[in-house]
N, C-alpha and C positions, 0 to 999 in steps of 0.2 A: 619506606621510602620510594616516592615514585622515581620511576627509570626515567620520563620524560617529563616536563613540567605543561607542554601544551601539545595538541594534536587538531588535525583539522581531517574532518570526516564527510563523506557524501551521504545521504541518507534517500535510496532512490525509493520512487513509489511504485505502485502495483498496477494491475487490472485484474480484474476476474473475466477468465474466459467463459468458464460456467460456475454458474453456482445454484446449489438446491438445498432447500431446509427440509431434514427427514428424521428432523423429530425434537424432543427437548429435552434434557439430563436431569439428574435429580437436583440439580443446583440451579434448575431455572433457565439455563442458558439453551438456545439454539444449537442442536447439531448440525453440522454442514458438511455438505458434498461440494468442493469447490475446486477450481483449476486457478492458481493465482500466477501472475509471470512478473518478473520485476522489469522496469521500463527507466529508460535512461532520464526521466525528467527526476530532478531532485533537490533537496536542501543540501546547504552547506552548513555543519557545524563546526564551531572553533572552540575548543574546549582548553581550558587555562586555569593551573592552581592559582588562586589568588593570597592565600595563606590567612585568610581572615576568618575563617571559621565558618563564614556563611556561606551560602550558596547564591547564586545571581544567574538570571537569564536576562539576555538582550534581544531585543527584536525590533524593528521599526514598521514591523506588518500591523498596520490597523485591527485591533481586535484579537492580537496575538495574546494568550495568556503568558505571564512571566513569573507568575506565583506559584504556590505549593501545588496547584490544580496542575498545572503542566505534568506530562509524561515524560520531560527531560528531569526534573526534578524528583519526579519521583522514582526515575531510574536511577539517579544518584544515591536516594536514601537506600533505594531496593540492594543496589551492589554494594554499598559498605556494609550493609547488615548481612549480607550472604558471605562476604569475604572478610568479616569483623576487622574492618580499618576504619579510620577517619582520615578524609582525605584533605582537611584544611580549610575546606572552601573551594568551591568549584565555580569559575564564571564561564557561561556558554554564550558565545554568538551566534544568533541564526539567521542566515539568508535564505529567507522563507520563499520559495519557489512553488509547492504543492500548494492546492488550495483546500481550503476547510471545507468540512461537509460536502465531499465528491465523491467519496467512497475509493478513494487513491491512497489510504493509509498514512497521509499527513504526519497525524499527530504518532503511530505506530513507528512510522520509520525513524522518526527523531528519537523515539525512546529506543528503539533498536540499535540504532548509530551512537546515542551514547553508553550504551552498555558494551560494545563492540573498542568503542575509543577508550575507556577507561580500563577495559581488559589489557589495551596495547602500552598504555601510559603506565600503568602500575604493573605490569609483568606479571599480573595473577594467572595466566595462563590457565584459563579455563577452558575446558570442553566444549564444543558448540551446544552439547546437552546440556552442561550446565547454565550457559548463556540463557539458552531455551526455556530452561527452567524458571529461571527469574524472569523470562519476559513473559512467559504466560501468564502469571499472577498479574502483571499490570496491563495486558491489553490482548485480546483474540487475534492480533493480526501481528503483533510482535515478534514471536517465535519465526513467522514466515520471514517478515524483514529482516532479522538476523541471518536466515540460511540463504533467501532470494533463488532468483533462477525460475524454473517453472516447476511447479509443486502441485502435487495432487493432495487436497490440505481435507483431512477430516476432523472428528469432533468440534471441538471450537476454534478448530485450525491450527491445533498442535500437532497432530498426527499426520507427517508429510512423506510423500515417497515422490522422488525426482521424475521428471519426465523430458522428453526432449522437444523442442519447440521448431516448427518449420522456419524460414527466414521471411520475415515479413517485415513491414513498416508499419506504425500506429499514427493517426490522426486522433489526438484525443481535444474535445470540446468541454466546456464547463459553461452550463445555461446559466441565466442570473438565479433560480430558482435554487436554493438549498434544500436539504432533505436532512432531518434527525435521526441517525441511526436507530435508536431505541422506538420512535414514532414509528418507521420502518417496517419492524418486527412486531410492533403492538397493530399494527393494521394489516399484515400478512396474516397473524393468529385469527383476524376476525373474519377471513376470507374462507368461503368454501370452494371445494373443487377446482383447487388450482392445479393445472398442468404440471406433470412431473418430467425430469431429466432422465434419460437413459444414460446416467454417467459412465459406465462401463465402455458401452459403444462410445460416447464422446472421447475418453481415453485412447481407445482404440484408433479411431479417427486421428488425434493429433499425432499418435506416436508412428501411424503406419501410413497414412493417407496425406495428400497435399493440403495447401491453404485453404482452397476452394473450400475441399469439404469439412474441414474443420470449422469455417465461418458458418456453412449450414447447419452444424449443428451446436453453436451457441447458445447459450439458453442464462437466464437470470430470473430466478424465482421473484426476486424482489420488485422486478418492474412491473408484476400486477399489483404489489402493494403502492408502487409509487403513485401510478395513474396520471402523469403529469404531461398536459400536451406540450410542453417545451422540452422535455425530453423526447417524447415522439418526433418533433419538429428537425430537432437535432440528428436525430437516427436517420429520418429522410434526407438530408440535407445530405449527409455523408454519403450515404447510397447515391444520390444524384450526382455527387462529387465524383466517383467510381470506385467507392469503398466496395469490397468484396463481401462484406459485412459489416454489421454494425449492433453495439449493446451496450446497456447500461452498465457502469461497473459497482460491485457492491451494493449498498444501499443508495447511491446516487449522493449528488447528481449529474458527474461526469459521464459522458457518453466518448466511446471510442469507435472508431472504423479502421478495419485491417486491410492494409495497401500491400501488393506483390513488391512493389519496389520503392525506392525512396522519390525516384521521378515524380510517379503519379501520386504519392502521398505529397510531395511539394504543390502539386498543381491542387490538389484538394483544399491544402493549407491555404493558399491564396483566395479560393472559392469559401471556404467556411468564415475567414476574416473580414469577409464582407457583411456578416451579420453577427459573428459572434466576439467579443472584446478577449474572450479568454480561448485561447486554442491553440496548440500545440503538436509539433511533429516530434517522436521518439520512437525509440528502437527498443527490442527485447534487450535484457542484460543480465548478466548471469551471475549476480550476487544480489544481496540487498543493501551492503554497505560497502562503502571503499574508503579506507584509510590513506588517505592523501600526504599528509607529512607528520612528520613527529618531531618534537625538537625540546 
């Protein structure tokens, strides 16, 4: 039996402050070294036991899949299998704010939020490791989205070390172009002599130096695979608006700029909005999900 019949949960997006590809494992997945940061832009999921025996996803966002291909649906199935329970059918209403094909973990964040909400609703009291073990079978960023905050992630994203993050504010821009993650990694594999990041130096800077030094060391290997004029233009506009540094996140196409404080970020957002319909101001947050209510 469920302790609660419904839950509302935030699914926070993420940014990659650095990302390097260091190999390919035996399963063919790319081995990463990446520092990921949860941010305050989020989707809102409302879960409700419907008693019909069938799951249902509701979202009015154009192009959002509401069938079994959605990671939300897969999360429900995986959670039922792991806990050996039958939930009787779950309806999930999604207020979708995170853009798709942007490198901000929109699908993974929804997946992580679903797992955490189910754990709370059914009081299964899974450990964080158990939740992450389920998550990593569903997507590379899901484990991070369960834990959240500032994390050094290795492997395919499941090996995490918590880091500290200097105070700052982000402005995020989503150009019109969208980038497929599989296509980005395939393109990267075809490149020769791609520059590498000194991961240890970046982590040391993040932990022990100021925000300006952190920005100077930001790196994303997948930018070399993207080679998109729209991405480069977005970075230039963020820098011109006062960003201390700018970078594409994940496999793209979203780009973020780092600002010392909210006032400077608000000014930059006003400038960026003149050219981009999709732009947001956001802050670092310390978790990947947040349960808002249980009832």
